[in-house]
C-alpha positions, 0 to 999 in steps of 0.5 A, a space after each residue: 475503541 472504533 465507533 463507525 458511522 454509517 451511513 455518513 454525510 460528514 464528508 459530502 457536506 464537508 465536499 458540498 461546501 466546496 463545489 469548485 473542487 468536488 462537485 464533479 466527484 459528487 456527481 461522478 461518485 458512482 461512475 468513477 467508484 469514488 471511495 473514501 475513509 476518513 477517521 478521526 483520532 482522540 487521545 485520551 488522558 493517557 495518550 490512549 487514541 480512539 477511532 471514529 470512521 467517517 466513509 463515503 460511498 465505500 462499498 464492495 465495487 471492485 477496484 483494482 488495488 494496484 501497488 497498494 498490496 505491496 504493504 501488506 506483503 512487506 508486513 507479511 515478509 517480516 512476520 513470515 522471517 519471525 516465524 521462521 526461527 532460522 539461525 543468521 536468517 533476518 531481514 538483512 540477510 542476503 537472499 538469492 532468488 532462485 529461478 524455478 520454472 519457465 517464465 521466472 527469474 533469478 536475483 544474486 546481485 541487487 545493485 541499490 542495495 549496500 554492498 549489492 546484496 539483495 535483501 529483503 530489508 531492501 526489497 521493503 524499502 524499495 517498496 515504501 520509497 518509490 513502489 518498486 514493482 520487482 521488490 515486490 514480485 521477490 516479497 510475492 515468491 518469498 512468502 509463497 502464493 499459498 502462505 499470502 492468502 491463508 494469513 491474510 484470512 488468518 487476520 480477518 481479511 477474508 476478501 483479501 486476494 493477493 494472487 499474482 505478480 505486478 508488472 509481469 505478464 503470467 498467467 493464473 497457474 504461472 502465478 501458482 508456481 513461485 521461486 525457491 530462494 536461499 539465505 547467506 551470510 558475507 561469506 557465502 555460507 547457505 543458512 538456509 534454502 526454501 524450496 520452489 512453492 505451489 498453491 494446489 488450493 482452488 482460487 475464486 474467480 470473481 467475475 468482474 468485468 469493467 469497461 467496454 473495451 481493451 486493447 490487446 496487442 495494439 487492437 482495440 477489443 469491444 469487450 469488458 476487461 476481465 479482472 476476475 483473476 486479478 489482485 482485490 482489497 477492499 478499502 477498508 481493510 487496506 485501512 485495517 491493515 495499516 491501521 494494525 502496524 500504526 496502531 496495533 493495540 487498536 485491532 483485535 490480537 488475531 488480526 495484527 501482524 507478528 512483528 517485533 518493535 524493530 520491525 515496526 520501527 523499521 516499517 514506520 521509518 521507510 513508510 514515511 521517509 523521502 526517497 532523498 533520505 535513503 542512501 540505500 537505495 539512493 534515488 535521484 531527486 529530481 525524479 523522485 521528489 518529497 511527494 513521490 508517492 504521496 498522492 493524499 494533500 499532494 497530487 501530482 506535484 513536485 517538490 519538497 515537503 514541510 519538515 511538520 508533515 509527515 504521511 504514513 502510506 501507500 499507494 497504488 496507479 494502475 489501469 486507472 485506478 488510483 489509491 492511497 492509504 495513509 495515516 497523517 501527522 503535523 508535529 508542529 501543529 499536534 494533529 493526526 488523522 487517517 484517510 484512505 481514498 480511491 478514484 477510477 480515473 477512465 472516463 473512456 472505459 478503455 483498459 491497457 490503453 495507458 490514456 487515463 485521466 489521472 492529470 484531470 481527475 485523479 491527482 487533483 481530487 487526491 490532492 484536494 480531499 487531503 487537502 480538505 481533512 487536513 484544514 478541517 483537523 487544523 480547526 478541530 477542538 480536542 480534549 487532549 493534545 497527542 503525542 506523536 513522539 513515538 512517529 518521529 525519525 531521524 531519517 539521516 541514520 540508516 
């Protein structure tokens, strides 16, 4: 059961108590498109969770979701594997991606994977450990644009639009085309082949133009930047998509992803694992510390995290937009909560510049709002202490 209170002044009141951290956030909430969803979780005597959402400035104002779109794509990829019912084809089967059209690329090997075999499992691990763009693109191609849009619609996320690859410059038409791919056993025997796909259905024009200018080939164009053919997923949908995997029984059956118990355990493990806890892929902890991709609570800090804190999340940052969607637990103090936040860190209104205010505005906000709600949760009275055992993993086993 979920109770939603709108409008809610709880978050605003809490932030007002710390003006040194949040006065600029409160004053610029509209200009910076600040949106927050804090979900309290209360257990009953059977450990069943109940949810109360508190919103701050949430709206249908567009923000670029950046890498947060990788989360539903990872869920959909596992769901598609289950729907295929192809003997031998699973998340750990070698998947070779072909090049089926101009501007497409192929993958025969994956150096970061065990035995250098590209697999859906390895791509999902990369997505949650370090937010790898190529890994997302390969799952986007495996699913196909039409399937992605249809499945999100069917699950009730009517405003969610994931229509393009990341960090590659392709036209709207080129993103409609997705690569052929094939699955092989370790001896090279082909299990199953998926032909190239094409989405021939109409796509919406979002009619979104932001800012006052953008850089194109190093030149300033004094016109708003066009996001009309970009991805779009609202913060509430991202929150509920995450919750549908963390707490499947808390959302309607049609809004759940068709995942096995093993799928869900796999996702929970890698959503909360640190880069140093992965052998394949293996990451240099100098560049990938525990706090990497953990914006809420830690911002841009680098270093180890306390053993009792685990964050199941997905972040995104691009075009000055910073977003994090998270379920946070403290196994020592027995607390849990969900927190989602987004902010635009582009005070100059110039896009494609790579000159955004992440360090001065975005990361401090993410750290401060995470710590604020964490400290509040430490003092919040609960009728029943949550049993968090299902979210505790042996991260040394792979």
